[in-house]
C-alpha positions, 0 to 999 in steps of 0.5 A: 508471541514470538515476533515474525522474522523480518521480510526483505520488504522492510530491510531499507529501514524507514519506508516513504511510500508514494501514494498511487505514485506522485502526480499533481495533475490527477494522473494517480496510479498511472505509469507516469505517476509511478515514474515521477515518484521513482525519479524523485528517488522513491523506492516504495510505491503504493498502488491498488489492484482490481481484476478484469472480467478475463482475469487481468490485474490492473493498478486502479483504485476505484472499482470503476473507470468513471472517476479517474479515466475517460472510460466507463464501467466496472472493471470486474465486468470489463475485459482487459481489451476494453479497460486498456482503451481508457485513459487516466485523466484522458492521457495515461493508460490504465497500467497492468499490475505486472508492468508496475512490478516489472518496470522497476526491479529495485522498487518495493510495491505495496498492493491493496487488493480492492476486490475479490476480482483481484485475488487470483490476478494479483497473485499471478502477477506477483508470481510471473514477476517473481516480486515476492521479496519486494511486495506487501499485500494489503487489503481492508479485508483480511480474508481477501489478503489471505486468499491472495497470499495463499496462492503464492509460492513464496512469502510476501509481506502482509498488512493488517485488514480493517478488523485486525487494525480495529482490534489492535487500536481498541486494545491499545486504548483500553490497555487490553491484550493486542498481540493476537490481532497482529498474528497474521501480519507484518505491518500495520498500515493505518490512518493516524486519525479518524476525521479530525481526531488523532487515534494513533498513540505512542502506546500503539506504536510501542506495542506494535514494535514490541510484537515485531511489527512495523507501523505505516501511516496513511495518507499524510500530506502536511509537513508538520504531521509528517514531522510529528509522526516521525517523532512518534516513531512510525516506520513509514508514511504514505503520502500524496506529497512525495516531494514534501515527504522527501524534503522532511526526510532529507532534513533529518538525514533519513533519505 
């Protein structure tokens, strides 16, 4: 299989991704958390997206407002006029995905499309902001990712869904062919272990690189684990501890 051409999303080399921004105060996926990551120097942000009942894309991990905000209800069943009243941690409003894409024009954004409700609104937000060159569309569902990408006028970077990543992992462990599972994607964004058991091996990383694909690992918050993964050759790390990740990369001359 011929490797796909590199997308501009990857043109900065190693990718440190701030997971839902950077907040030690429970303000995940808020504009304040994203700004904190940008202020640390991060140029890769990771976020999640749902669509409201009236077709507005919001940056929020959960399907409901209940855990992270002072509001209640399933986002896909609520109008934007209701969702925008909720406050993350009782303080910060739920951001429009369009605002995340538009506020920092030099920042790349990894968008995990969490539900069918997000497909059309996410595509529309990318189109309105013209953010194609600095967006990676991800989803646990390959079908949901493809449905989003199919609505775009220009290519974006794409990440493996759960089924694609699983086929790649099993094939790598058993020494079977793995390239077919990577046909539709640019990057494997995967956990490096399941529970306490590491599952990502240097063989996996080598096979992905031979196929012209990058490997990003989530969610890594300990310094020694970051160090180990960088030594193994991964191309990016997703972390809640953007401060520690920056220190590690600075110490290696990779920042």
